[in-house]
C-alpha positions in Angstrom: -17.5 -6.5 37.6 -17.6 -3.8 34.8 -20.2 -1.0 34.4 -21.6 -1.6 30.7 -23.2 1.9 30.8 -20.2 3.8 31.8 -18.1 5.8 29.7 -14.7 4.5 28.5 -12.6 7.3 28.0 -9.8 4.9 28.0 -11.2 3.0 25.1 -10.6 5.8 22.2 -7.4 6.9 22.0 -7.1 10.9 21.3 -5.2 12.2 18.7 -4.5 15.9 18.4 -4.9 17.4 15.0 -3.9 21.0 13.4 -7.0 22.9 12.4 -7.0 26.2 10.8 -10.4 28.3 10.3 -10.2 30.1 7.3 -13.1 32.2 8.8 -12.7 32.9 12.3 -16.8 32.7 12.8 -16.8 29.3 11.7 -17.3 26.5 14.6 -14.4 23.7 15.1 -15.8 20.2 14.1 -17.7 18.4 17.2 -19.0 15.2 17.7 -22.4 14.7 18.2 -22.5 12.4 21.3 -19.9 11.2 23.5 -19.2 8.2 21.5 -19.8 9.1 17.9 -17.2 8.1 15.7 -16.9 10.5 13.6 -17.0 14.8 13.8 -19.4 16.7 12.1 -18.5 18.6 9.3 -20.6 21.9 8.1 -21.3 24.2 5.3 -19.4 27.6 5.5 -21.6 29.0 3.3 -24.7 28.9 1.4 -25.4 26.8 -1.6 -28.2 25.8 -3.8 -28.4 22.9 -5.8 -30.7 21.9 -8.3 -32.0 18.3 -9.1 -29.2 16.3 -9.9 -26.5 18.6 -9.6 -23.2 18.5 -7.8 -21.7 21.0 -5.9 -18.5 21.1 -3.5 -19.6 22.4 -0.5 -17.1 24.4 1.7 -16.5 23.9 5.1 -13.8 26.9 5.8 -11.2 24.4 7.4 -7.9 23.2 6.8 -7.0 19.9 8.5 -3.6 18.6 8.7 -4.0 14.5 9.0 -0.9 12.9 10.4 1.5 11.2 8.3 0.4 7.4 7.7 -3.3 8.2 8.0 -6.2 10.0 6.4 -9.3 11.8 7.0 -12.5 9.9 5.6 -15.5 11.8 4.7 -18.7 10.0 4.8 -22.3 11.2 4.7 -24.3 11.6 7.9 -26.8 8.7 8.1 -29.5 11.5 8.1 -28.4 13.4 5.4 -29.7 11.7 2.1 -33.3 11.2 4.1 -33.7 14.4 5.5 -31.8 16.6 2.8 -32.0 14.7 -0.3 -28.2 14.7 -0.7 -25.3 12.2 -1.2 -21.6 12.4 -0.7 -21.2 12.2 -4.5 -17.9 10.4 -4.5 -19.1 7.8 -1.9 -16.3 8.6 0.4 -14.2 11.5 0.5 -10.4 10.9 1.2 -8.1 13.7 2.5 -4.5 12.8 2.2 -2.1 14.1 4.9 -0.1 16.1 2.3 -3.3 18.3 1.6 -2.8 21.1 4.4 -1.3 23.8 2.8 -2.5 27.4 3.9 -5.7 27.2 1.6 -6.2 23.3 1.1 -9.7 23.7 2.7 -12.0 20.6 3.7 -14.8 20.3 1.1 -17.8 18.1 0.9 -18.8 16.9 -2.7 -22.3 16.5 -2.6 -25.2 15.1 -5.0 -28.8 16.4 -4.9 -30.8 12.9 -5.6 -34.2 15.0 -4.7 -36.9 16.0 -7.5 -36.4 19.9 -5.9 -33.8 22.1 -5.1 -32.0 21.8 -2.0 -30.7 24.8 -0.1 -27.6 24.2 2.2 -27.2 26.8 4.5 -24.1 28.0 6.4 -23.8 25.7 9.5 -25.8 22.8 8.3 -24.0 19.5 9.1 -23.9 17.7 6.0 -20.9 14.9 6.6 -18.8 13.3 9.0 -15.0 13.1 9.3 -13.2 10.0 10.7 -9.3 9.9 10.8 -8.2 6.2 9.8 -4.9 4.5 9.3 -3.3 4.3 6.0 -0.4 1.6 5.8 1.8 2.0 2.7 2.1 -1.2 1.2 4.5 -3.1 -1.0 3.8 -5.6 -3.7 4.9 -9.2 -3.8 4.1 -10.4 -7.4 3.4 -14.5 -7.6 2.1 -16.9 -10.2 -0.8 -18.4 -7.8 -2.5 -16.9 -4.8 -4.4 -19.8 -3.8 -5.5 -23.3 -4.8 -9.2 -22.7 -4.7 -11.5 -19.8 -6.0 -14.7 -18.7 -4.2 -16.5 -18.7 -7.6 -15.8 -15.3 -8.8 -17.7 -11.5 -8.1 -21.1 -12.3 -6.1 -20.8 -16.0 -5.7 -21.8 -15.6 -1.9 -25.3 -14.5 -3.0 -27.2 -11.3 -3.3 
């Protein structure tokens, strides 16, 4: 019998990433809980955003992602509701070759509130998840399938 409430460390494979702090006082990213999918990314300095403004928020970190993977940067679920900020580009993509000495991870945020937002050093704004990025090759064909589903939005709202 399996204990459903037990932690399953065997379930989640561990990946060791190289990381460089541009400021030794910046903490390393952490997971909010033992089973959180993403690790938190925090601001390394204060930033003020006017309503509707987009800004790059520095993390003070350079992260080397393994070849064949990428670091996806998503908003934390509470960031839009509590702070009025969205990750401006939807999902940030950090490629494995973006890891030079000063290739700092930055979070692009958009202030969707009607007021100025102050991001303070240490505020957790986004979460990172390392995902596989397989390379594809193309096989051009004249037909894909015989039946179409009906086009964009065909399954309803």
